[in-house]
N, C-alpha and C positions, 0 to 999 in steps of 0.2 A: 616299213612305212603304213600309216594310216590311210593314208589314200588308197593304197593299192590291197587292204585287206579286204577278202569278201566273205561274207556270210558262211558260204559254202568251205570253203579252204579252212578256217576257223573252228568251224565243226567237225569236218573230217579230222582233224587234227586232234581235237580232243578225243575223238571217237576212236582212234586207234591207240590211245593212253593204254599200256600194257597192264595197269593195276585193274582196268574196267572188266578185263577179263576173269581176275580173280575174285571180283564179287559176283560172277554170273552164276555159278552153279548153288551158293546160299541164297541169292535173292531168288532164283527159280523155285525156291521152296517155300519162300514165305509170301509171295504174292500171286494174288487171283491175276490169271492171263486171260489175253484177249486179242488178237487181230484188230490193230487200229488203221493201218493201212496197207494196200497192196498196190505193186508197180512191176506189169507186167507177170512174170512167175515170180517174184520175190514177195512174202510176207513179211511185214514189220509188226512186233508185238508190244503191248503194253510194256512187257518185263524189258525190251529190248531199250526204253527209254529209260525207265527207273536204273537200270543199270549203269548207265549214260551219267547222270544224275550222282549216282554213288560214285564213279570214277572222278568226276570233275569235283567233288567233296572231298575225296581222298588225298585230291592233288591240291587242297586249298582254294579251289573254285568256289565261291559264293553262288547257289542257287537263287537266281533273281526271278521275278515274274515274268513269265512268257518262256523262259528258258527250255521249258519241254516242247514248246513250238518250235525253237530252234534246234533242237536235237532231235526232233521228229523230222525237218526238213533234211537235215544233213545226214540221216539214216536212208532216207527217200533218195537221195542223190547219189548215196554210195549203192543202194540198190537198183537205181537205173543203170549205173556203169555194170554191175554184177551181171545185170540181164543183158544186155549188150555184149558182155564180152562171152557169153553163151553164144548167142546168135552169130558173131564175128570169129568165134573158134579162137578167143584168146586164152591159149592155156598158161598155167603156171606148172611146172612138174613138181608130181611128188616130194621128189629129193630137196628141191628149193623150200619147199613148204614146211617140212622136216626142220632145215637147217634156220629158217626164220622162229619155227616153234621152238627150237632148243636155244636160241637168243633170247626169246622174251621168256622162257621158263625160268632161266639163270639170271634174268634181270629181277624176275619177281622174288626168286629166291635168293639173292645177294639182301634183299629188304628183310627178309626172315631172320628171328634170331638162331636158329638152327638150318640155316642154309636149306637144302632139299629135303632134307628131314622135315623141317618147319612147313614147308609147302603141301609134303603127303600130309601131314596131321592137318593142316587147314581145310584141306578138302575132305578128307579122310579116304584118298584114293591113293593109289602106288602113280608115280611117273608115267608109267604106260598108259596107265586108263585117262589122266589128265589128258595125254596127248591125243588119245583117242577121241575123247570127248571135244576138242577143240580144234582139230585138223581142219574140218569144214568152215568154220568160223573164218580161222587164220587164211586159208587159200581162198574164200570169198573177198576177203580184204583185200588179199595180194591181187587177184584178178582184176579187182576195182582199179587200184593202183595202177596196174599194167595197161589197162582200158584206158585210164585220163594220158598216161603217156601219148600213148597210139594217138589219142584225138589231137595233141598238141605238138606232134614229133616234129612236124614240119612250120613250126612258128619260129618267126626270127625277127628281130627290130634292126632297122638301119639307125644310123648316125642321126639323121634328121629326125627320126622317131622319138630317139632317147631324148635330145633336145627340146622337142615341144612336150613330150612327159614332164620332163624337170619344170619349165617353164610354166605348166599349167597347174604344177603342184601349190596347194595352199600353203604359206608360209608356216606353219603351225603344224605341216606335215613333214618338213625337211628335217631330216634327223641329224643330228649332233655328232659328229664323228672326233672320237678321243684322238690323243695324240699317236700318230706311227712311226715306225722307222724302219728302214732298209739297212741292211748289215751285210759284209762278205767279212770271210777270215782265209786266211792260211795257217794251214796245221799239218804238223810234222809230229810224228808218232814214232819214240825209240822201237827197235825191232825186238821182238823178244829174242831169246836164245833157248836153245835146249836145255841149259843151266836154268834158265827161268822159269822153263817149264817144269822142270823135274822137280824144284823147290816148291812150287805149288801142289804138284803131285803127293810128293811125300808130305805137303801138312795136313791135304784132303784124307790121305790113307790115314795116317794116325788120328786124324778125328774122326774117323766110321770106326777104328779099331775101340777106341772109348767108348761109342754108343754100344756097338755089337756086343762087347764085353761086359756091357753094364755098368761100367765106370762113372759114367753121367747119363742123365736124360737128353733122348734127341732134342727136345725143346731148348734146354740150357746149352747143350752145344753150338745148336743155330745162333743163340745168343751171343755166345761166345768167340764164334769162329767165322760164322759168315760173311761173305763180302757184298750179300745181296742186302741194301739197306731197306729196301719194301718188306721184306720177310721176316728178319733177324730178329726185330724188337716182338714178333708174333709167335716167337720161336721155330721160324722157319715155314711157318705155314703160307701156303698161299691161297685159302679160302677155298670156294667151289669153282671150279671152272669146266668149261667144256673142251671135247676133241676139238683140235685146231687152234687154240687161243696160244696154246706154247711153241716154240720151234720144235722141229721132227724129231730129233734125235732126243729130247728132252720126253716127248709124248711117246717114242717108242718105248724107250724104258719102263715108264711108268703103268703102262697097259698091259705088263707083263707081270706085275704085283699082284698079290692078295692082300687084304686087310690085314695091317700090321706088317707086313714085308718091308725088308730095306735093300733095296737095289744095290748092285755094284756099283762103282766110281766110273763115270763117262763122262765124254768131253762135248761141249756146245763152244759157239763164237765165245760165250761170256767166259768160259773158264771149265774146272771141274766141278761135278756135282755128284751127291749121290740122295735118293729120295726114300722116303717113309709113305706107303700109301695108309691113309687115315680111312678114308670109305670112298667108295665107286657106284654108281647107279648108270648102268650103260655105257654113253658117253659123256658122262658128267663126272666129275672127280676132284676128291679133296686129298692134299698131299701136303707135306711138309719137305724142306730142302735144305741141304748146306752146299755153300757156292764158295770156291777158294780160286779166285781170279789170278791168275800169273802175273806177279810184279815185275818191271824190267829193272836192272840194276841202274844204281843212281847215276854211274857213270855213262851211262848209255842215254841217260835224260839230258846228262850235261851236254853231252856230244851232239844232243839233237837241237839243244838249245843254241849252243855255237853255230850250227848250219843254220839255223834260223837268224842269228842276228847277222849274218853275212847276208842273207837274202834282205834283211830290213835294211842294210848299209847300202844295198844296191838300189833298193827303191828310192832311198833318201839322197842317193846321188844322181838317180835319174838315167840310172844306166839300165832301168827295167821299169815297166808301170806296175802296179801293183795286181791289175787284172792280169797279167801275162804271167806274172809269178804265181799267181794263184793257179793258172791252166796249168802251170808246169811243175811246179813243186807239192801243192797242197795235196793232203794225204785224207781230206775229206771227200769223200767220192760223190757227195751230194754237190758240191760247189764245184768240182772238177770240170772243165770247160765251160763254166756259166761265169768266170772270173771270181769264184769264191763265195759268191751270191748264195745266202742261204734262205730257202725256199721255206714260206709258211704252209706246213699241211691242211690248214682248218681252210685256208683259200684257194691254195693254188699258184698264188703271185708271192712277190717279195716283200710285200708291207707287212710288218708285224704291228700288233696290239704289244704293250710293254708284257703284260698279263699273260700272255700267250708266250710270248718267246721265254719269258722267266720259268715256266714252268716246264721248259724242256731246257733250257740254260739259264739255272740261277744265277750266275754271275755277269749274266751280259748287260742290266741294268746299270752295273758301275761303270762298264765302256760308254754306254750311252750318256750318262752324266758327265763323263770325263771327255769325250770328244767332240769337236764341232763338225760339222757337215764335210765330208771328204778329207777330215784326219783320221791316222793309223795310230793304234798302240805300239807301244814295244813288246817284244817278244815276252810271253809271261807264261806260267804254266796253267794248263787246261786239264780239268777233270771231264772227261765225255761220261756222263750219268747214264744216257741211253745204251752206251756199249761198254760202259764198265771199263775203262781204261784212261789211262794218263799222257799228256802229251804237252806241246807247246804251242802258242798260235800267235797271230798279228791279226787284230780286228780292225777293220775299217768301217766307219758309220758313213753311209752312203746318202743317207736321206734323214729326216727327221721334221714331221708336220707339225703345227701347232694345232690343240684344239678346234673344232671349226663347225661351221652349219655345212654340210654335204654340197659341194659345186662341182660343175661338168670337168674341171681341169685337175682337180685331184681326186676326185672319186668317181671318175667315168664308169669303172666297172661297176661298183654299186648299183649306180644310177641306172646302168643298162641291165644288171637283173631285174630290179625294181620294175622296168619297163615294160621286160620281157616277160615278168610274172603277170602283170597288168593284160598284157596283150594275149596271153594264156588264157587269162581267165574271161576275156572277153569271147574267145573261142568257146572256151568252155560253157558259158552262160547262154550261147547261141547254140550250142548243140543240145543240151537240155532242154531247153525248149520246142527245139525241132522234136525231140525223141518223146517228149511230153504228148506232143501233139499225134504223135503215131503209135502209141501204146496206151494200154488199158490202165488207168489209175484211179485208185479208190481209194478214200480218206474217210475216216468214222465220221459223221456228223457233230460230235462235240468238237472234235479240231477244226472243222471246216468253219464253224460259227466261231472261235474263238483267237482263232489262227491267222495273223496276216502273212502269208508266204513272201518271199523274194521272188519265187519262180510261178507259173500260172500252173500248180498241180492240177485243181479242181476246176480247170474251165472245160474240160474234155469229160467230165461227167463222172459222178459219184455211185 
């Protein structure tokens, strides 16, 4: 919402964009540096401002007149948070910083044509050297975020405050809400037999033998055989990943491998796999794999549908409600005990934007178009792409809103979040001004003369 976006939050968001880090080393080599501001014991350099401008340009944000002043104020805000974090002993453990570092480096590497290798080429340094160079930068930023969280930890809003916030919003600041749906389902999966598992194992055993005997390349075998739709078209390649991304059984096998080696066959919740190590750098790895998922016998799937048909008929006759049937029979663990409701992991509630739900369940839009609110579908085949298995299900449309301007009745949670964000920002604003008055602040004369700051940074002297 426009009404609650503050300069400091926008600048800080841009400030920690990862690509900005990737410009830092090269920018330092080419620009004449100097100190432009000091907040407590924290210094802000001219190069810091230019690095943020480069980051914004990289993210297709136009650099407008006065942008350097906004960037400087954002950097001073973060410096104040970091300075106070040191005073208040707000710590961020090295292990947490390293995890964040891994995540950020992998995000950069994913944008490079050659992944981790491209990252090292860009810097002219190894991954270990890059981590050492940026460790303190990341740590300070994380300290600042943790300090900010501590400042606002006790802030909350009452229903009255939410209503007042909404009523005071300018009309052009009220967001337009897309249509949202709430759905529930009863899912049954046919039980896998030992025979089903043996067939899958025999298939992947023959697949691995073709590769290790040199009858076919790993890439072509993955394309022909693998049941992983995301990687089979890439010759089984999973791209660069980092430790903790994959399920434990998968990573336990891959970290045993040397470059070029192929693992034995092993099992995860998705089925049977074997892996080839392409390259590994510390906790970062690039592998390709073949997956064969056990498939249930068609007769077992038919028996499963017969059972769901009887549940459907019982619901139709009023012998049991949809919600009761879902709680008793559904094999969707996320919906069990919740009347079969499908929770939205993006928001934590049961309302979905159709685009979001279709990313997880591509066939759901068909049910939404076909059903009226409180109607439910006949039992039909269900392909669970997330867990790589098939079953049958009944889907119920619980609610479907029309596109509309946000209002307190339909969008209370959204408005509550916005009201809370505004109240937190007010607390932050007050905190900043108090800390400015209690700390030594210095800003270069050139910026004092040309910048109009939101906060009174220069009132305490320069």
